[in-house]
C-alpha positions in Angstrom: 70.5 -54.4 -104.3 68.3 -52.2 -101.6 68.7 -48.9 -100.9 71.8 -48.9 -98.4 73.3 -50.5 -101.6 73.2 -47.3 -103.6 74.0 -44.7 -101.1 76.0 -41.9 -102.7 75.0 -43.1 -105.9 71.2 -42.3 -106.3 69.5 -39.3 -105.9 65.5 -38.6 -105.3 64.3 -36.7 -108.0 60.5 -36.8 -106.9 58.2 -38.4 -104.4 54.5 -38.8 -104.6 54.4 -38.7 -108.1 52.8 -41.3 -110.8 54.9 -43.6 -112.3 54.7 -46.1 -114.9 56.0 -49.6 -113.8 55.9 -52.7 -116.7 53.2 -50.7 -118.4 50.8 -49.9 -115.4 49.8 -46.6 -113.9 51.2 -46.4 -109.9 49.8 -43.4 -108.2 50.3 -42.2 -104.8 48.2 -43.8 -102.4 47.5 -46.7 -104.5 47.9 -50.1 -103.0 50.5 -52.5 -104.2 51.1 -55.9 -103.2 53.4 -58.6 -104.1 54.2 -62.2 -103.7 56.5 -65.0 -105.3 53.3 -65.0 -108.0 53.7 -61.4 -109.1 52.6 -57.9 -108.3 49.0 -56.5 -108.1 48.4 -52.5 -108.2 45.1 -51.7 -106.9 44.1 -48.0 -107.4 42.7 -46.0 -104.0 39.8 -45.0 -105.5 38.4 -48.8 -105.4 40.5 -50.4 -102.8 37.5 -50.8 -100.4 35.5 -52.5 -103.1 38.2 -55.0 -103.8 38.8 -55.7 -100.3 35.6 -56.7 -100.0 35.4 -58.7 -103.0 38.6 -60.4 -101.8 37.3 -61.0 -98.3 33.9 -62.4 -100.0 35.7 -64.7 -102.2 38.2 -66.1 -99.2 34.9 -66.6 -97.1 33.4 -68.6 -100.2 36.6 -71.0 -100.6 36.5 -71.9 -96.8 32.9 -72.6 -97.1 33.9 -74.8 -99.9 36.7 -76.4 -98.0 34.5 -77.2 -94.8 31.4 -78.9 -97.0 34.4 -80.9 -98.8 35.9 -81.7 -95.4 32.8 -82.6 -94.2 32.1 -85.2 -96.9 29.5 -83.5 -99.3 30.3 -84.1 -102.8 31.8 -81.9 -105.2 29.0 -81.2 -107.3 26.7 -80.5 -104.3 29.3 -78.0 -102.7 29.9 -76.5 -106.7 25.9 -75.9 -106.8 25.6 -74.3 -103.1 28.7 -72.1 -103.1 29.5 -71.9 -106.9 33.2 -71.7 -105.9 35.5 -74.9 -106.3 
């Protein structure tokens, strides 16, 4: 069901207010990302740090994958990058 399905049957009561969703507080301007595996809410005040850490993690995973592709042993790759 989408907003068009509820036309005429729903009313907007408030906008830009905090809400509780499944026990998680979601505030205006928080970042909400979802996929088939679930949803994550990133508070706005830590967004830049979370994005930086995510890029660092992906970079490490890419380096690990490339080292393994080049024939480096799993033990060596883990010792060097700490990521599998």
